[in-house]
C-alpha positions in Angstrom: -34.5 -107.5 -31.5 -36.8 -105.9 -33.9 -36.1 -105.7 -37.7 -36.0 -101.9 -37.5 -33.1 -102.0 -35.0 -31.3 -104.6 -37.1 -31.6 -102.3 -40.2 -30.3 -99.4 -38.3 -27.4 -101.5 -37.0 -26.4 -102.7 -40.6 -23.6 -100.2 -41.3 -22.0 -101.3 -37.9 -23.0 -104.8 -37.5 -19.4 -106.2 -37.7 -18.1 -103.4 -35.5 -20.8 -104.2 -32.8 -19.7 -107.7 -32.6 -16.1 -106.6 -32.1 -17.2 -104.0 -29.6 -18.9 -106.7 -27.5 -15.7 -108.8 -27.4 -13.6 -105.7 -26.5 -16.1 -104.6 -23.8 -16.0 -108.1 -22.1 -12.2 -107.9 -22.1 -12.3 -104.5 -20.4 -14.4 -106.0 -17.6 -11.9 -108.7 -16.7 -10.5 -108.9 -13.3 -8.1 -111.3 -11.2 -10.9 -111.5 -8.6 -13.2 -114.5 -9.4 -16.3 -112.9 -7.7 -15.9 -109.9 -9.9 -15.6 -112.1 -13.1 -18.7 -114.0 -12.1 -20.6 -110.8 -11.7 -19.5 -109.0 -14.8 -20.1 -112.2 -16.8 -23.6 -112.3 -15.5 -24.0 -108.5 -16.4 -23.3 -109.0 -20.0 -25.7 -111.8 -20.5 -28.5 -109.6 -21.7 -27.2 -106.7 -24.1 -30.5 -105.2 -25.0 -30.8 -102.9 -28.0 -27.2 -101.6 -27.5 -28.3 -98.1 -28.2 -25.2 -96.3 -26.5 -22.5 -98.1 -28.5 -24.7 -97.7 -31.7 -24.7 -93.9 -31.1 -20.9 -93.8 -30.6 -20.1 -96.1 -33.6 -22.5 -94.3 -36.0 -21.5 -90.8 -34.9 -17.8 -91.7 -35.4 -18.5 -92.8 -39.0 -19.7 -89.4 -39.9 -16.1 -88.3 -39.5 -14.0 -91.4 -40.5 -13.6 -95.1 -39.9 -14.1 -97.1 -36.7 -10.7 -97.1 -35.1 -9.4 -98.6 -31.8 -10.0 -95.2 -30.3 -13.6 -95.4 -31.3 -14.1 -98.8 -29.7 -12.5 -97.4 -26.5 -14.8 -94.4 -26.6 -17.9 -96.7 -26.9 -16.5 -98.9 -24.1 -15.9 -95.8 -21.9 -19.5 -94.7 -22.2 -20.8 -98.2 -21.6 -18.5 -98.7 -18.5 -19.4 -95.4 -16.8 -23.0 -95.8 -17.5 -23.1 -99.3 -16.2 -21.7 -98.2 -13.0 -24.4 -95.5 -12.7 -27.0 -98.1 -13.4 -25.7 -100.4 -10.7 -25.7 -97.5 -8.1 -29.2 -96.5 -9.4 -30.6 -99.9 -8.6 -29.2 -99.7 -5.0 -30.7 -96.2 -4.5 -34.0 -97.4 -6.0 -33.9 -100.8 -4.2 -34.7 -102.3 -7.7 -34.7 -106.0 -7.9 -34.6 -106.3 -11.7 -32.7 -104.8 -14.6 -33.5 -105.8 -18.3 -35.7 -108.7 -17.1 -32.8 -110.2 -15.0 -32.2 -109.9 -11.2 -30.1 -106.8 -10.4 -26.6 -107.1 -8.9 -28.0 -105.8 -5.5 -30.7 -108.4 -5.6 -28.3 -111.4 -6.0 -25.2 -110.1 -4.2 -26.6 -107.5 -1.8 -25.9 -103.8 -1.6 -22.3 -103.8 -0.3 -21.0 -106.0 -3.2 -23.2 -104.0 -5.7 -21.5 -100.7 -4.6 -18.0 -102.2 -4.9 -18.8 -103.5 -8.4 -20.1 -100.2 -9.5 -17.0 -98.6 -8.1 -14.7 -101.1 -9.9 -16.4 -100.6 -13.3 -16.2 -96.9 -12.8 -12.6 -97.1 -12.2 -12.1 -99.4 -15.2 -13.6 -96.8 -17.5 -11.4 -93.9 -16.1 -8.3 -96.1 -16.4 -9.2 -97.2 -20.0 -9.3 -93.5 -21.0 -6.3 -92.3 -19.0 -3.9 -95.1 -20.0 -4.7 -94.4 -23.6 -4.7 -90.7 -23.1 -8.2 -90.4 -24.4 -8.7 -87.1 -22.4 -11.4 -85.6 -24.7 -13.6 -88.6 -24.3 -13.1 -88.8 -20.5 -14.0 -85.2 -20.3 -17.2 -85.7 -22.3 -18.4 -88.7 -20.3 -17.5 -87.1 -16.9 -19.6 -84.1 -17.9 -22.6 -86.5 -18.7 -22.3 -88.3 -15.4 -22.2 -84.9 -13.6 -25.3 -83.7 -15.4 -27.2 -87.0 -14.9 -26.5 -86.8 -11.1 -27.6 -83.1 -11.0 -30.7 -83.9 -13.0 -31.7 -86.6 -10.6 -31.1 -84.4 -7.5 -32.9 -81.5 -9.1 -35.8 -83.7 -9.7 -35.9 -84.9 -6.0 -35.6 -81.3 -4.9 -38.2 -79.7 -7.1 -40.9 -82.3 -7.4 -41.7 -82.7 -3.7 -44.7 -80.3 -4.0 -45.7 -81.6 -7.4 -46.0 -78.0 -8.9 -43.3 -78.0 -11.4 -42.5 -75.2 -13.9 -42.1 -76.5 -17.4 -38.6 -74.9 -17.6 -37.4 -76.9 -14.7 -38.8 -80.1 -16.2 -36.6 -79.5 -19.4 -33.6 -78.8 -17.2 -34.1 -82.1 -15.3 -34.5 -84.2 -18.5 -31.5 -82.4 -20.2 -29.5 -83.6 -17.4 -31.1 -87.0 -16.6 -31.6 -88.4 -20.0 -30.4 -86.2 -22.8 -26.8 -85.8 -21.6 -26.0 -89.5 -21.9 -27.2 -89.7 -25.5 -25.3 -86.4 -26.1 -22.1 -87.9 -24.6 -22.3 -91.0 -26.9 -22.6 -88.8 -30.1 -19.9 -86.3 -28.9 -17.6 -89.2 -28.0 -18.0 -90.8 -31.5 -17.0 -87.5 -33.0 -14.2 -86.9 -30.6 -12.6 -90.1 -31.4 -12.2 -89.2 -35.1 -11.9 -85.3 -35.2 -10.2 -82.5 -33.1 -12.7 -80.0 -34.4 -14.4 -78.8 -31.2 -17.2 -77.3 -33.3 -18.0 -80.6 -34.8 -17.9 -82.3 -31.4 -20.2 -79.6 -29.9 -22.5 -80.1 -32.9 -22.9 -83.9 -32.2 -23.5 -83.1 -28.5 -26.4 -80.8 -29.5 -27.7 -83.5 -31.9 -27.7 -86.1 -29.0 -29.2 -83.7 -26.5 -32.1 -82.8 -28.8 -32.7 -86.5 -29.6 -32.5 -87.3 -25.9 -35.2 -84.7 -24.9 -37.4 -86.0 -27.7 -36.8 -89.6 -26.4 -37.9 -88.6 -22.8 -41.1 -86.8 -24.0 -41.9 -90.0 -25.9 -41.5 -92.0 -22.8 -43.8 -89.5 -21.0 -46.4 -90.0 -23.8 -46.1 -93.8 -23.7 -47.5 -93.7 -20.2 -50.8 -92.4 -21.6 -51.4 -95.0 -24.2 -52.9 -94.6 -27.6 -54.7 -96.8 -30.2 -51.6 -98.8 -31.0 -50.3 -99.3 -27.5 -53.6 -100.0 -25.9 -54.7 -99.1 -22.4 -52.8 -96.3 -20.6 -50.4 -97.5 -17.9 -50.4 -94.5 -15.5 -47.1 -95.8 -14.0 -45.7 -92.3 -13.9 -48.7 -91.0 -11.9 -48.5 -93.9 -9.5 -44.8 -93.1 -8.9 -45.6 -89.3 -8.7 -43.4 -88.5 -11.6 -44.1 -85.1 -13.1 -44.1 -85.7 -16.8 -44.7 -83.0 -19.5 -48.4 -83.9 -20.1 -49.2 -83.7 -16.4 -47.2 -80.4 -16.0 -49.1 -78.9 -18.9 -52.5 -80.1 -17.4 -51.7 -78.6 -14.0 -50.2 -75.3 -15.2 -53.2 -74.7 -17.5 -55.9 -75.4 -14.9 -57.7 -73.0 -12.6 -56.6 -72.7 -9.0 -59.3 -75.1 -7.8 -58.6 -77.8 -10.3 -54.8 -77.4 -9.8 -55.2 -78.2 -6.1 -57.3 -81.2 -6.9 -55.0 -82.6 -9.5 -52.0 -82.2 -7.1 -53.9 -83.7 -4.2 -54.9 -86.7 -6.3 -51.3 -87.4 -7.3 -50.1 -87.0 -3.7 -52.8 -89.0 -1.8 -54.6 -91.1 -4.3 -51.8 -92.1 -6.8 -52.4 -95.9 -6.1 -56.2 -95.6 -6.6 -56.9 -97.0 -10.1 -60.1 -95.0 -10.6 -58.5 -91.7 -9.6 -55.5 -92.6 -11.8 -57.9 -93.1 -14.7 -59.6 -89.9 -14.0 -56.3 -88.0 -14.1 -55.4 -89.6 -17.4 -58.7 -88.5 -18.9 -58.1 -85.0 -17.6 -54.7 -84.9 -19.2 -56.3 -85.9 -22.5 -59.0 -83.2 -22.1 -56.5 -80.5 -21.1 -54.6 -80.8 -24.4 -51.5 -82.0 -22.7 -50.9 -84.9 -25.0 -51.1 -82.8 -28.1 -48.8 -80.1 -26.6 -46.2 -82.8 -25.6 -46.3 -84.3 -29.1 -45.6 -80.8 -30.6 -42.7 -80.3 -28.3 -41.3 -83.8 -29.1 -41.6 -83.1 -32.8 -39.8 -79.8 -32.4 -36.8 -81.4 -30.8 -36.9 -84.2 -33.4 -36.7 -81.5 -36.2 -33.8 -79.9 -34.4 -31.9 -83.2 -34.3 -32.7 -83.9 -38.0 -31.6 -80.4 -39.0 -28.2 -81.0 -37.3 -27.7 -84.3 -39.1 -28.6 -82.9 -42.4 -25.8 -80.6 -42.2 -23.5 -83.7 -42.8 -22.9 -85.4 -46.3 -25.1 -88.4 -47.0 -23.8 -91.8 -46.0 -25.1 -95.1 -44.5 -24.1 -94.0 -41.1 -26.0 -90.7 -41.4 -29.1 -92.6 -42.7 -29.0 -94.9 -39.8 -28.9 -92.0 -37.3 -31.8 -90.4 -39.1 -33.6 -93.8 -38.8 -32.7 -93.8 -35.1 -34.4 -90.5 -34.7 -37.6 -91.8 -36.3 -37.4 -94.9 -34.2 -37.2 -92.8 -31.0 -40.4 -91.0 -31.9 -42.4 -94.0 -33.4 -41.5 -96.7 -30.9 -44.3 -98.4 -29.1 -42.4 -99.1 -25.8 
């Protein structure tokens, strides 16, 4: 874990340790196979961005209570279920450097494990009457699913309008971060305006996060050579959309044809990356990312100064400045 992330986690370091213990407890089952699989799942925790957002957001409104821990666990449980199902849909064999559940136990078991974890999350909220939090997370899962399906529907012809791109990433990526921030607030306040404000903060940050992901595929002096993975997977990212939508009809057809037919040709992919740079797509995407970053910062700056607020501001900076 980087020193930057450790510094951001400082105000909630003890709470994260306790959260991990509680989360493992919520995954317990009387079925040995389920226990083996869930124990395997929690081996590699990653940066723990989702519980960090919940815990830090809650501290803007009060202390970290049992309800806050449940809110963070609810987000993690429901999102973990969606990741397991995503790996099945995508036929992915790896998750965070480890073999995926479907790779080790096959699809049937993976589907049932995902269903089990989904039900554990819903029961955790219902048994404790955390209805606000369940509503927030359910909204995020709905929007994530809609975003994925909209992407499948709209990107078949690879001629995507920018407004549709933002609709997709608002659902696919930003809604999850928004739900973390709103859930943290909801655990410590009944003020719906404040909960909505934290959703808006998370949504703006989530959009900036996705645009940064788009940009990382094109490399820079710090990252090194461009990866071109998104082009190879025919993903319509903001720099590519800008390039296509600002080209003349002849070039537009050539760009789309290259992505459709030659997306695995390294020379053709390199040519497209050069074309994106020439078109101004990188600069345009950076401007959009900065605009959403400033929107997120403006919302945070409406709160009183605190260690939690500073960590959230540092998370915003980390999102924009990260190298991977």
